[in-house]
C-alpha positions in Angstrom: 115.7 91.0 113.3 112.7 90.3 110.9 109.6 92.4 110.7 107.5 89.7 112.3 109.8 89.5 115.3 109.3 93.2 116.1 106.7 94.4 118.6 104.7 97.0 116.6 102.4 99.5 118.1 100.3 102.3 116.5 101.2 105.9 117.0 98.8 107.8 119.3 98.6 110.4 116.6 97.3 107.9 114.0 93.7 108.4 112.9 90.9 106.2 114.5 89.2 105.7 111.2 91.9 103.4 109.8 93.5 106.1 107.7 96.9 107.7 108.2 98.1 104.9 110.5 101.8 104.8 111.5 103.2 102.0 113.6 106.6 101.9 115.3 108.7 99.2 116.9 111.5 100.0 119.3 114.8 98.1 119.5 118.0 98.8 121.4 119.6 100.1 118.2 116.8 101.9 116.4 113.2 102.8 115.8 111.4 101.0 113.0 108.5 102.8 111.3 105.9 101.4 108.9 102.5 102.1 107.3 100.0 99.8 109.1 97.6 99.9 106.1 100.2 98.1 104.0 102.5 95.9 106.1 104.0 94.3 103.0 105.8 97.5 102.0 109.3 98.0 103.5 109.5 99.9 106.7 112.3 102.4 107.4 114.7 102.6 110.3 115.7 105.7 112.3 118.5 105.9 114.9 117.4 106.6 118.4 119.0 110.1 118.3 117.3 111.0 115.0 113.9 109.7 116.4 114.3 111.9 119.5 114.9 114.9 117.3 111.9 114.1 115.2 109.6 113.6 118.2 110.8 116.8 119.8 110.2 118.7 116.5 106.7 117.2 116.1 105.8 118.0 119.7 106.9 121.6 119.3 104.6 121.9 116.2 101.5 120.5 118.0 
């Protein structure tokens, strides 16, 4: 699946000033993560289980 075919959305934790913006796209197999300020840079892919662990860790730190 190409980057343009993915349905990207901005993280609710991203800044409203246009800085520190993270976007994610969810597929059946994985979560794709990119910097919305520079969409030409490669994004990275995390497995669903890894993403769940990350979100759980981040929520516990909030």
